[in-house]
N, C-alpha and C positions, 0 to 999 in steps of 0.2 A: 892408807886406802881401805875401804870397807871390804869385808870378806865376800868374795864372789862365789856363787854356786857353780860347781863344775858338773859336766854331764855325768850321768850315773849309768853304770852297766847293770845294776840290779835295782829294781824299783818294786814297790809294794803298794797295795791299796786296801784299805779297811773300811767296810760299810757297817756302820753301827745302826742297823735297822731296828724298827719297832718290835719285830718278832725275833729276828735272828741277826747275829753278827757274822760277817763274812770277811775273809782275807784272801788275797791272791798275791803271790810273789812271782815276779817274772824277771828274766834276764833279757837285756836289750843287746842285739847284735845287728849292726848295719841297719838300724832303724826298724828291725823286726822284733816282735815280742814273742818270747818263748816261756811259757808258764812252767814254773818250778814247783810251786806248792799251791794248793787250795785248802782252806780251812773254813769250817762252818760250825757254829754252835747256836742252839736255840736258847735265847736269853729272855724273851718276852718282856722287854723293857716297858712296853705300852701297858701291860697288865698291872704294872706297879705304879701307874700314874693316877693319883687320886683326884677328886673333884676340884681341889684347890690348885692343881698343877704341880704337885710335888711328887718326886719319885720316891717310892718306899725304900727303906733300908735294904730289904731283901732283894728287890729288883736291882738296886744299885750295886749291891755286893755280887750278884750274879754277873752283871756286866763287867765289873772290875776284875773279877776272877777270870773271866774269859779273856780280857785284854792282857792280863798277866801272862796267860798261856800264849797268846799271840805274840806278846813282847819277847818271849824266849826265842822267837824266830827272827824278829826284825829289829830288836833293840840296838844291835851293833851297826845297823845300816846308817849311813850319814844323814844328818838332818836335811830335809828337802827331798829325799828319795822315797819317802813314805807319805801318802796322803790318807788321812783317816777322817771320815765325815759322818756326822750325825744327821738324822733325817727327822721325820714328823714328831716323834716323841720328844726329842731334844729341842725341837723348835717350840714346842708347847710348854716344856717344863720350866717352872719358875726357878728351880735350883740347878738349871743346866750348867751354870758357871762353876758351881762346886764340883759337879760330876766331871766337867772338862778338866779341871785341875788334877783331880785324882786319877782320871783316865790317862792323862798325859804321863804321869808318873808310872802307871801300870804298863803302858805300851812303850814308853820311851820316845814318843813323838807327839807333836801337837794334835789336838782334836778340833776340827772345824765343824761348824753347823751350816748347812746349806739350805736355801729356800726351796719351796716346792717346784718352781719352774726350773731352777738350776738342777735339781734332782732329775726332773724329766729330761733335760738336755743330756745329762750324763748317761741316763738309762738308754736313750736313743743312740748315743754314740757307741755304747757297749754292744747293743743289738746290731747296729749297722756293721760294725767290725767283725761280728761273728758270722755274717752271711757270706756265702760263697758267690752270690750273684749281686750285680748292681741293682737289679730290680727296678720297679717304677715307684710310684708313690705308695707309701705303706703306713699302716696304723700300728702303733706299738702300745701295748697295755701292760702295766705292771701293778699288781695288787700287793701292797706291802702290809705291814701290821697296822699302821695308823693312817695311811693315805694311799690313794690310787692315782697313778700317772697315766695320762693318755696323750700320745704324741703322734702327729702326722708329719712325715718327712720324706725326703728323697735323697738317696745315696747317704752321705754323712751329715746332711743338713736338716735339722728339724725346722718345720714350717709353722706348726701350731702346737702349743704345749699347754697342758692344764694339769694341775694337781688338786685332786678332790679330797675332801675331809671324810674319807671312809676307808677302812682297811679290814683285814681278816680278824685282827685282835679287837679293834674298837667295835666293830659290828657284833662280834661274838659277845663282848661284855654288855652291850646295850640290849641286845634282843635274845640272846641265848645264855642267860646267866646260869651258872651251875651245870652247864652242859645240856640243859633241856632244849629240845627242838620241837616246838609246838607250831601247828599250822597258823594260828592267829599271829604269833610272833614273826613267823616267816613272811606273812603278808605285810605286816607292818615294816619289816626290814626292807622288803622289796620296794615299798612305797617311799621309804626314806632314801633309798639308793637312787630311785628314779627321780626324786626331787633334786638330789645332788647333781644328777646328770642332765636335768632338763635345760639349764642355761647354755649348755654346749652342744647338745645332740643335733639340733637343727643345723648349726654352723658346720659341724664336722661332717654331717651327711652331704651338705652342699659342696664342701671341698672335695670329699670322696677319696678313695684309695683303691689300689689294685690288690693289695695283699694285707692280711692282718697277722700280727705276731704277738705272742704273749711271752713275758719274761719273769724270772724270779720264782720264788718258792711256791706260791699258790697255783700259778699256771702250770708249772712243771709237775706239781703233785696231782693236779686234776687230770692232766694228760696221761700220767702214769696209771692212775686209777681207771680211766676210761679204756685204756689199752688193755690192761690186765683183766678187766671185767668183760672185755669183748664188746664194748659199747662204741668204740671209735678206734679204728686201726692206727690212725696217725693224727696227732694233734688233738684238737678239741672241737666237737661238733655241737650244734644246738640240740640235736636229738639225744646225744650222749649226756649233755647237761641236764636235760629234763629227767632222764633216768636216774641220774645221780641225785637230783633234788628229791625225787620220789623215794629213793632208798634212804635218804637222811630223815625225811619226814616219817617214814614207816618205822625207822629205828626209835625215834622219839628221844633219844639221849645219845651223846657222843660215845659213852661207854658201850652202847649196844650196836654201834655201827660196825658192820662186818663186811669190809670191802677189800678185795685183793689190791695190793699196791699201796695201801694206806699205812704210812709209818706212824709210830706212836707219838712222835713229837709233833706231827702235823694234825693228829686227831682232834685236839681241843679247839683248834682255830679253823677247822675245815668248814663248818656251817657258815661262819661269817665270810670266808673267802668265796664260797660257792654262791651265796646270795648276791654278792657284789658282781661276780662274773656273769651270772644269769641276767642280772639287770642290765649290764653293759651289752650283752648279746642282743637282748630284746630292744633296748633303746636305740642302738646303732644298726639293728637289723643284720647282725652277723650270723652267718650260717656255719662257717668253719674258720678256725684259727690255728696257725702253726705255732710251735713253741721254739724259743731261742735259748741257747746256752749263755749268751751274752746278757749282761745286766749292768747295774750301777758300778760294781767293783771293776768290771772290764772297762767301762767308760772312764773311770778314774785313772786307770793305767794309761789309756790312750791320750787322755787329756794331759796327764803329767808328761808323757812322751812328747806331745806337741809343745809344751812349755820348754822342755829341754832342747827341742829342735827348732826353736824360733818360729813356731806356728801357734802362738799364744792367742786363744780366742779373746782374752781380755783386751788386747790391743784393738781388735775389731770392735768390741763392745764400746770402749771409750771413744774411738773415732766416730762410731755411729751416733753416740749421745752428743758429741760435739756438733755434728752436722744437724742433728734434729733440733738442737736449741741454738743454732747459729753462733757458736762460740768463735771468737776471733782466733783462728788457728795460728796465724803467724805470731801473735803475742803469746799465746799459750805455750808454743814451742820455745820461745825465748825464755820464758819463766822456767820451763822444764829444764832447759839446757843449763841455766845458771844454778838451779836447785841441785842438779846432779853434780855440777862442779863443786858446790859447797859440801855436799855429802861425801864426795871423794876426798876432800881435804880434811874433814873432821871425823870421818867415819870410824877410824880406829880409836881415837880418843873418846868418842861418844858411844862406842860399842853399837854401831849401826851396821846391818848386814844387807845382803842383796834384796831380801824381802822388804826391808824398810825403805831401801832406795826405790823399789818399784812402787810402793805405796805413795811415796813422795812424788814420783813422776806422774802417776795417775791423777793425784790431787792437783798438781800443777796444771795439767791439761784441762781440768774441769773447774779451776778456781773461779772462773767467771760465768759458769753455766747459769747461775741465778739471775743474770742480767736479762734473760729472756722473759722474766716475770716482772721485775722492777729494779731500777737502779738503787732505790732506797732499800737498805738492808739486804742487798743482793747476796751477800755471803751466807745469810741465814736461809734465803730461798734456795740457794745452791746446795746447801747441806741437806735440806729436806729432799730435794730431787735425788741426790746421790744415795741417800739412805733408803729411800722408798721405791726407787725404780727397780724393775727386773733387769739385772745386769748379768748377762751370761758370763760364766767363768769365775764369778766372784762369790765368796762365802758371805754370810750375813755379817760376820765380824769384819771381813775385808771392806764391805761397803760402809760399815760404821766407822772404821779407821779413816777412810777417804772423806766421809762426811764431816768428821770432826776436824780434819785438816782444812777442808774448805771453809768450815765455820770459823776457824781460828786464824785465817790468813790476813785479816785486816781489822782495823779499829782496836778497841780494847781487847786485851788478851783474856779469853774466857776461862777462868780457873775452875768453875764448878763442874763442867762436863768432864774434866780430867780426873776429878777427885774420886769418882766411882770406879775407876780402873785399877787393876792390880798394879803394884808398885813398879815393876819392870815396864809394863805396857805404858803406864802413865809417863814415866821418865822418857821413853823412846818417842812417844807421840808428841810430847811437849817440845822435844828437841827438833823433831821433824817440822813441827808447826813454826818454830822460830826460823828455821832455814827457809821455809816457804815464804814467810813474811819478808825475810831479807831479799829473796829473789824478786818478789813482787815489787817491793819498794825500790829496788835498784833499776827496775825497768818501768818506772812510772811514766817516763817520756814516750814509751811505746815505739822506740826506734830500734834499728839493728846495730847501733853503735855498741861495741863490746865494752862492758864495765871493767875497768882495770883494777881488779882485786890483786893487790900485791901480797897480802898475807892475811890469814885468818887463824886465830888461836882460840881454843875453847878450854874451859874447865867445867866442873859439874854444873854450875848455874851461872856461867858467864861466857860472853863471846866478845872478842876484840877483832875489829875489822880495820885493816889498813889499805887504803886505796892509793893510786898513783899520786905523786906529789903534785899539788895544784888542782887536782881534779874536782875536789869538793868546792874549792873557791870558784871554779868555773861553772859549777852546778849548785847554786845556792838553794834551789827547791829541794834537791836531794838531801842536802845538809839539814834543812828544816825538817824534812821527813824523818831523818835519822834521829834528830833530837826528840821529836814527838814519839818515835818508836821506843827510844830509851826510857821515856816516861811510862809508856804502856807496859813495858817489860819490868820496870822497877816495881810497879804495882803487883806484878806476879812473882815478886822476889827473884828476879833475874836481872843480871847486870849486862848492859850493852855499852861498849866503848868503841869509838871510831876515830880515825884520823886520816 
């Protein structure tokens, strides 16, 4: 039987942001989260990203050194109890895969990369859980190092989510190089920010909200400066932002900025963050914004808690996609059921765990999603949909895993897409693809009749299937399918036997 993940009493979340890395460690008691540790280090990964999309050696070493220190706290926690996610900079980096491998060794846990809208969903979840009130409809803003997320939601459910390509580090690099703060550059930065906001501002204002909240470093830093300067007693006001903008322009350089409440690690990225925030206030006509202690890392903790408590948003996402593209649910569930039976039987021999079983189950439910486009080559259409849709709860790698399984579930076994994967990942996904192919093939009749699998044996690159005596003789089309499948797999250097 494959290794099942057990509920965890201690969990942790690591946010590999473009400006700072954060970690939160929490104990779970009776479904409640009690924070044990919070760690934060300024890394400025985004400042090391060159025009070709490569992370500099210096920035990479800063990040790895930080994760080594974080790893001292969480390395001994069981796999699955720690979620570590990279955001905008790692989404853009061409060498993100190299960093992920080294980062995994440093932290002792896998590093995932999430899309912009998934980042927005998790931010909203973290903010919503940090509030003492149920509230009404709210706007949440998070300005990171390389991206800005804007979310409208109610209670714990985001309604509209956007991730924009501007952040405190990236705007600073583009418009305030070497720390100089010039009026002409500020105006150019504001125009760029407003252009980024333009496609969403009309829609957001029409939807509306009763309360606005800011999350993470830039918003918390600005609120602290405004409070200690006496420009806004609580949160962030438009009037206080105007005074802050004038103070920055008057200083002319970040080294000459003299503001109460400004920390040294925030100083270099303050102009870029403020220009984005001012633009948001003006575009969305915000007069005042509260700030929240909750953010992405808290969202990760509660999302992980939901997975352990059988409230996995990924199930809702998959079911929503099935309904949207009119997938034959009864048949998808048949294939899923048989796929999981197969992985139960061979999981130990093929070194498959709970995460692998989940990937197989999701792919089984979606294997026919491409039929909504065309029956011809529908496995390829389905793979494209799965890889490119915004799927709440899934990382970019998770979607790519599912897409590859959907792509490989029928016809010739595609060897090339697997070749670019690391050895362990390639081996696992090929095995999952073969199990999915078997489940699909055995249910070609699309009936609820149970397939009488008597025995299944596997080795490294072989699978032997024994069905009930006389069953194949009574189902000659299935026998023909298995013969054709053996040929497909033989071309991929894999041996299939059946009787």
